[in-house]
C-alpha positions in Angstrom: 0.0 0.0 0.0 1.4 3.4 -0.9 1.0 6.4 1.2 -0.9 9.6 0.0 2.5 11.3 -0.4 3.8 8.8 -2.8 0.7 9.2 -5.0 0.8 13.0 -5.1 0.9 14.3 -8.7 4.1 16.1 -9.5 5.9 17.6 -12.4 9.5 16.8 -13.1 11.7 19.2 -15.2 14.9 17.7 -16.2 17.8 18.6 -18.5 20.0 15.6 -19.5 23.7 16.1 -20.4 26.1 14.0 -22.3 25.9 12.0 -25.5 22.1 12.2 -25.6 21.3 13.4 -29.1 21.3 11.1 -32.1 20.9 8.0 -30.0 17.1 7.7 -30.0 16.9 9.3 -26.6 13.6 11.2 -27.3 11.9 8.2 -28.7 13.0 6.0 -26.0 12.1 8.6 -23.3 8.7 8.8 -24.8 8.2 5.1 -24.7 9.4 5.0 -21.1 7.1 7.8 -20.0 4.1 6.2 -21.6 4.9 2.9 -19.9 4.8 4.8 -16.5 1.5 6.5 -17.4 3.0 10.0 -17.5 2.1 13.0 -19.6 4.5 15.8 -20.8 7.2 16.2 -23.4 10.9 15.6 -24.5 12.9 17.8 -26.8 16.5 18.3 -28.0 17.9 21.6 -27.1 20.4 23.6 -29.3 23.2 23.1 -26.7 23.3 19.3 -27.2 21.1 18.5 -24.1 17.7 16.9 -24.0 14.9 18.6 -21.9 12.1 16.7 -20.4 8.9 17.7 -18.5 6.9 14.8 -17.2 3.8 14.7 -14.8 2.2 11.9 -12.9 2.0 10.2 -9.6 5.3 10.9 -7.6 6.3 7.2 -7.4 6.0 6.8 -11.2 7.8 10.1 -11.9 10.7 9.1 -9.7 11.0 5.7 -11.4 11.0 7.5 -14.8 13.6 9.9 -13.5 15.9 6.9 -12.8 15.6 6.0 -16.5 16.9 9.5 -17.5 20.2 8.7 -15.7 20.9 5.8 -18.0 18.9 6.5 -21.2 18.9 4.1 -24.2 21.7 1.7 -25.0 23.8 4.1 -27.1 23.5 7.1 -24.8 26.3 8.3 -22.4 24.5 10.3 -19.7 26.9 12.6 -17.8 24.4 14.2 -15.5 20.8 15.1 -15.0 19.6 18.4 -13.5 16.1 18.0 -12.2 13.6 19.9 -10.2 10.1 18.9 -9.0 7.0 21.1 -8.7 3.2 20.4 -8.5 1.7 18.9 -11.6 -0.3 21.4 -13.8 -2.4 18.8 -15.5 -2.0 20.6 -18.8 -0.8 17.6 -20.9 -3.0 15.1 -22.7 -0.2 12.7 -23.5 3.6 12.4 -23.8 4.9 14.0 -26.9 8.3 14.6 -28.7 8.8 18.2 -29.4 10.7 19.3 -32.5 
């Protein structure tokens, strides 16, 4: 049984650094988010990082965040800068932004 705190809906904002573009990071991140039942988006940034916003139950978002630290097989994640806030509920799914 989970506590009410673990099921609070939260928003994760993360920036992933390293070799994270050109390795299917966005597609795999989208797949992982959908498997966790999350909403939000993922996008490449011009500086070579990947930005992620994900919302859902705290326990599911935390599990998803652990994925960001490893990424897909060809990725080489150096670090993840992340912050948590309250979920906004503004997303209908989890999309790749271009």
